[in-house]
N, C-alpha and C positions, 0 to 999 in steps of 0.2 A: 504494500500500500504506500501511498504518498505521505510524506511527513507534512506537507503543506498543500493547500488547495491549488489546483491547476488554474493558471491564468492564461487566457487566450488573448493573442494580439493579432491585429490585421497586418499581413505582410504584402497583400496585393488586393487591388480592386479593379474590375473591368467587366467585359461582356461575359456571358455564359461560356462562350468558346474559349476566350483567353483564360478565364479562371480554371477551366478544365485542363488546359495545357499546363498552367503553372502548378495546379494541384498534382498532376502526373509527375512533373519534374521534381517537386518536393517529395512526393512519395518514393520516387526512385532514389532520392538522397537520404532515405530512411527517416523522413520527417513526417509525422502524422499531421493530417490536415482536417479542417472542418470548413464547409462552405456556408456562409451566411448570406442570405439573399435580401438585399435592401428593398427590393420591389414591394415586399409585403409590410414594410415599415410604416409607421404612422406619420412620418415627417412629410410625406408628399402623396397626393392622391393621383398624380399623373405619371408615375414611374413605370406603369405596365406597358412598356413599348419594347418590342423585340429589338435586341441589340443595343439597348440604351445604357448598358453597364449596370453597376450597382451590385454585382456579385462579389462578395469579399471572401478572400482565402485567409482563414485564421489558423494560427499555429500556437504551440506553447511558447510562452515568453522565454523558456529555457533554450529553445531552438531558434530564437530570433536572428542572431548573427549569421548562423549557417543558412537560414532561410533567405535572408537578404542577399547573400551571395548568389543563391540559385536564381532569385528574381532579377538581380542585376544582370546575370548572364542571359536570362530570357530577353531583357530589354536590349542588350547589346546585339543579340542575334536578330531581333526584330528590325533594328536599324540597318543591318547589313542587307536586308532584302529590298 
């Protein structure tokens, strides 16, 4: 068991497709992920638009530094295309 409560932090936010790619990359790096969909949030009633973004990839705060490296590599590869 954990000695302290698990704290989730956002490591990425984007479209469903982008979030799925980042989630896969993080899982390949042995980082557990959780997707949080902002579309169903209470802060906006007009977010239900396909491809509008808002899907958050959450990871443990303990994995944040390693996760940021994976996300930064994702952004670098995106810019090459």
